[in-house]
C-alpha positions as CSV (number, residue, x, y, z in Angstrom):
1,M,12.4,49.2,-41.6
2,N,16.0,49.9,-42.4
3,A,17.1,52.7,-40.2
4,T,19.2,54.3,-42.9
5,L,16.1,54.6,-45.1
6,I,13.7,56.3,-42.7
7,L,14.1,59.7,-44.2
8,G,13.3,58.3,-47.6
9,A,10.2,56.5,-46.5
10,A,7.8,58.8,-48.1
11,A,9.4,58.2,-51.5
12,L,9.2,54.5,-50.9
13,G,5.5,54.7,-50.3
14,L,3.9,51.3,-50.5
15,A,7.2,49.5,-50.1
16,L,7.1,50.5,-46.5
17,A,3.4,50.0,-45.9
18,G,3.7,46.3,-45.4
19,C,6.7,45.4,-43.3
20,G,9.8,46.6,-41.4
21,S,12.7,46.1,-43.7
22,S,13.0,48.3,-46.7
23,P,13.6,46.7,-50.2
24,T,16.8,48.1,-51.8
25,A,16.0,47.4,-55.5
26,P,12.4,48.2,-56.8
27,T,11.1,51.7,-56.4
28,K,7.7,50.6,-57.6
29,P,7.0,47.3,-55.8
30,S,4.1,45.1,-56.5
31,P,0.9,46.3,-54.7
32,P,0.8,45.1,-51.1
33,T,-1.5,42.0,-51.0
34,A,-1.8,38.6,-49.4
35,T,-1.9,35.8,-51.9
36,A,-2.9,32.2,-51.5
37,K,0.2,31.0,-53.3
38,G,2.8,32.9,-51.3
39,G,0.9,34.1,-48.3
40,G,3.2,37.1,-47.9
41,Y,2.2,40.7,-47.6
42,Y,3.9,41.5,-50.9
43,L,2.7,39.8,-54.1
44,D,6.2,38.6,-54.9
45,D,7.2,37.8,-51.3
46,G,7.1,34.3,-49.7
47,P,9.4,31.4,-48.9
48,E,12.6,30.5,-50.6
49,A,12.6,27.6,-53.1
50,N,14.0,25.2,-50.5
51,P,13.0,26.3,-47.0
52,P,14.4,24.3,-44.0
53,P,12.3,21.1,-43.4
54,N,12.1,21.5,-39.6
55,L,10.7,25.0,-39.1
56,D,8.5,23.7,-36.2
57,A,11.6,22.7,-34.3
58,I,13.1,26.2,-34.4
59,P,12.9,27.3,-30.8
60,D,11.2,30.5,-29.7
61,A,13.3,33.5,-28.8
62,V,14.6,33.4,-25.2
63,P,14.1,36.8,-23.4
64,R,17.4,38.1,-22.0
65,E,18.7,41.5,-20.8
66,E,20.2,43.5,-23.6
67,P,21.1,47.2,-23.9
68,L,18.7,49.2,-26.0
69,H,19.9,50.2,-29.5
70,R,21.5,53.6,-29.6
71,F,19.7,54.8,-32.7
72,A,16.7,52.5,-33.4
73,N,14.6,53.9,-30.6
74,R,14.5,57.5,-31.8
75,S,11.3,59.1,-33.2
76,Y,10.9,58.8,-36.9
77,V,8.4,59.7,-39.6
78,V,6.9,57.3,-42.3
79,L,4.2,58.2,-44.8
80,G,3.5,61.4,-42.8
81,N,3.0,59.6,-39.5
82,T,5.3,60.1,-36.6
83,Y,6.3,57.1,-34.5
84,T,7.8,57.5,-31.0
85,P,9.4,54.2,-29.8
86,Q,9.5,53.3,-26.2
87,T,12.9,54.1,-24.7
88,E,12.4,51.8,-21.7
89,R,10.9,48.4,-21.2
90,R,7.4,48.5,-19.7
91,A,4.2,46.5,-19.9
92,H,2.6,46.6,-23.3
93,S,-0.4,44.7,-24.7
94,E,-2.4,45.2,-27.8
95,E,-4.6,43.3,-30.3
96,G,-4.7,43.6,-34.1
97,L,-3.6,42.1,-37.3
98,A,-0.2,40.4,-37.7
99,S,1.3,40.1,-41.1
100,W,4.7,38.5,-42.1
101,Y,7.6,39.2,-44.4
102,G,9.9,36.7,-46.1
103,R,12.3,36.2,-48.9
104,R,12.0,39.8,-50.3
105,F,13.8,41.1,-47.2
106,H,15.9,38.1,-46.3
107,G,19.5,39.2,-45.8
108,K,18.6,43.0,-45.8
109,K,19.4,45.2,-42.9
110,T,16.8,45.7,-40.2
111,A,16.4,48.9,-38.1
112,S,18.7,47.3,-35.6
113,G,21.5,47.0,-38.2
114,E,21.2,43.1,-38.0
115,L,20.5,41.2,-41.2
116,Y,16.9,40.0,-41.4
117,D,16.7,36.2,-41.2
118,M,13.3,34.9,-42.2
119,Y,13.9,31.6,-40.4
120,A,14.7,33.2,-37.1
121,M,12.1,34.1,-34.4
122,T,12.0,37.8,-34.8
123,A,9.5,40.6,-35.6
124,A,9.1,44.2,-36.6
125,H,7.0,46.6,-34.4
126,P,6.5,50.3,-34.9
127,T,7.3,51.4,-31.3
128,L,8.4,48.5,-29.0
129,P,12.0,49.0,-27.9
130,I,14.7,47.5,-30.1
131,P,15.7,45.0,-28.9
132,S,12.9,43.6,-26.8
133,Y,10.8,40.5,-26.6
134,A,7.1,39.8,-27.0
135,R,4.6,36.9,-26.9
136,V,2.3,36.9,-29.9
137,T,-0.8,34.8,-29.6
138,A,-3.1,34.0,-32.5
139,L,-6.6,34.7,-31.3
140,D,-8.3,32.1,-33.4
141,S,-6.2,29.2,-32.4
142,G,-4.6,30.2,-29.1
143,K,-1.2,29.3,-30.4
144,S,1.6,31.5,-29.2
145,V,5.3,32.3,-30.0
146,V,7.9,34.4,-28.4
147,V,9.8,36.7,-30.8
148,R,12.6,39.2,-30.5
149,I,11.8,42.7,-31.8
150,N,14.7,43.9,-34.0
151,D,13.0,45.8,-36.8
152,R,10.5,48.6,-37.5
153,G,7.1,48.2,-39.1
154,P,4.5,47.5,-40.3
155,F,3.4,50.9,-41.4
156,H,-0.2,50.0,-42.3
157,S,-3.1,51.3,-40.2
158,S,-4.7,47.9,-39.7
159,R,-1.5,45.9,-38.7
160,V,0.3,45.9,-35.4
161,I,3.3,43.6,-36.0
162,D,5.2,41.9,-38.8
163,L,6.4,38.5,-37.9
164,S,9.3,36.5,-39.5
165,Y,8.3,33.7,-41.9
166,T,9.0,31.0,-39.3
167,A,7.0,32.8,-36.6
168,A,4.0,33.1,-38.9
169,H,4.4,29.5,-39.9
170,K,4.3,28.4,-36.2
171,L,1.1,30.4,-35.7
172,G,-0.4,28.9,-38.8
173,Y,-1.3,31.8,-40.9
174,L,1.2,31.8,-43.8
175,G,-1.4,31.1,-46.4
176,R,-3.8,33.8,-45.2
177,G,-1.1,36.5,-45.0
178,S,-2.4,37.9,-41.7
179,T,-4.3,36.9,-38.6
180,R,-5.6,38.7,-35.5
181,V,-3.2,38.4,-32.6
182,R,-2.5,39.7,-29.1
183,V,1.0,41.2,-28.6
184,E,2.3,41.2,-25.1
185,S,5.8,42.6,-24.1
186,L,7.9,40.3,-21.9
187,D,10.2,41.3,-19.1
188,P,13.6,39.5,-19.6
189,A,14.2,39.5,-15.8
190,A,11.2,37.2,-15.4
191,Y,12.7,34.4,-17.5
192,D,15.7,32.2,-17.1
193,A,18.4,31.3,-19.7
194,K,16.1,28.5,-21.0
195,G,13.2,30.9,-21.6
196,E,11.2,29.4,-18.7
197,A,9.3,31.8,-16.4
198,I,10.8,32.4,-13.0
199,G,8.2,32.1,-10.3
200,E,7.7,34.5,-7.4
201,G,9.4,33.7,-4.1
202,I,12.8,33.6,-2.5
203,Y,15.9,32.2,-4.2
204,F,19.5,31.9,-3.1
205,Q,22.2,32.8,-5.6
206,L,25.5,30.9,-5.6
207,G,27.5,32.7,-8.2
208,A,27.5,34.9,-11.3
209,F,29.6,33.9,-14.2
210,S,30.5,35.6,-17.6
211,S,30.8,32.1,-19.0
212,A,27.7,30.0,-19.4
213,E,29.8,26.9,-19.4
214,N,31.1,27.6,-15.9
215,A,27.7,28.4,-14.6
216,Q,26.4,25.2,-16.0
217,K,29.2,23.2,-14.4
218,L,28.1,24.6,-11.0
219,L,24.5,23.6,-11.7
220,D,25.6,20.1,-12.6
221,R,27.6,19.9,-9.4
222,L,24.6,20.9,-7.4
223,T,22.5,18.2,-9.0
224,R,25.2,15.6,-8.8
225,E,26.6,16.1,-5.3
226,L,23.5,17.4,-3.4
227,Q,20.8,15.9,-5.5
228,F,19.0,19.2,-6.0
229,D,16.0,18.9,-8.2
230,P,16.9,20.3,-11.7
231,A,13.5,21.9,-11.8
232,R,14.6,24.1,-8.8
233,T,18.0,25.1,-10.3
234,R,18.2,27.7,-13.0
235,L,20.5,30.0,-14.9
236,V,19.4,33.6,-15.0
237,L,21.1,35.7,-17.7
238,N,21.2,39.3,-16.5
239,D,23.7,42.1,-17.4
240,S,25.7,39.5,-19.5
241,L,26.2,37.4,-16.4
242,H,24.9,33.9,-15.8
243,R,23.6,33.7,-12.3
244,V,23.1,30.4,-10.6
245,Q,20.0,30.5,-8.5
246,I,18.1,27.9,-6.4
247,G,14.4,28.2,-5.6
248,P,11.8,29.4,-5.3
249,Y,11.2,29.2,-1.5
250,P,8.2,30.7,0.3
251,S,10.3,32.5,2.9
252,D,13.9,33.2,4.0
253,D,13.6,30.6,6.7
254,A,12.5,28.0,4.1
255,A,15.6,28.7,2.0
256,Q,18.0,28.6,5.0
257,A,18.3,24.8,5.4
258,D,19.4,24.4,1.7
259,R,21.7,27.4,2.0
260,E,23.5,25.8,5.0
261,R,23.7,22.5,3.2
262,V,25.4,24.1,0.2
263,R,27.8,26.0,2.5
264,E,28.8,23.0,4.5
265,R,29.1,20.5,1.7
266,L,30.5,22.6,-1.1
267,E,31.9,25.6,0.9
268,L,29.9,28.0,-1.2
269,N,28.3,31.1,0.2
270,S,25.1,32.6,-1.3
271,V,22.9,35.6,-1.2
272,L,19.2,35.8,-1.1
273,V,17.2,37.1,-4.1
274,R,13.6,38.1,-3.7
275,R,11.2,37.9,-6.8
276,D,7.8,39.5,-6.3
């Protein structure tokens, strides 16, 4: 929901019951409903006339550390209900109905102040931190996507999350309008810059760069000059720094031989990082 319209939510009534962003034009929107033709929560919602042809190729959101929004995580009231967003990232899991929103809100401001892009991998949630990341799994098919939470909603008692048009497409429920899902919050610290989960164990870190390009150059050098397996090298984006890490190793001693090889051949020191 558009953060600037929270106080006017009661007047918007049904307009806010279905999804996060708030329509700026009609004060009497069509009744919220899923239609076979459009599949959207609103009768007149749906895809644009010429959607991109490669929606399946759009990558999932990549969890990364971001500061929480200054205003979008304050308590707010919609339709007489008070919502208190999380003000820190913590484990969250729930099951319920997921709906989606499309062209009616495309280009409108979200609660984060960002413009809603129906073709991005984003979602609206009533209380998860903005921004944060979640894995959404369709319970009927087992398909899952990773989305970035940047909006508020849905404000309907039976719905737990509003996905973007593309995210709903990838889960396969556009035509039905909604489907039962599991929503699980993700810890950005557990994923590398490619969105791959970082396993438990010992890593050694060779550098932290503000430039992703410089970090990638070091990774390439490790692969080229020391024949490190690319599967054991990774970039970890944390606090806006791209950290080059090698691992995992089961113990400090197991990591020591490779640390010494890097120090001798490339004259680079490293520090150990433990991931439990």
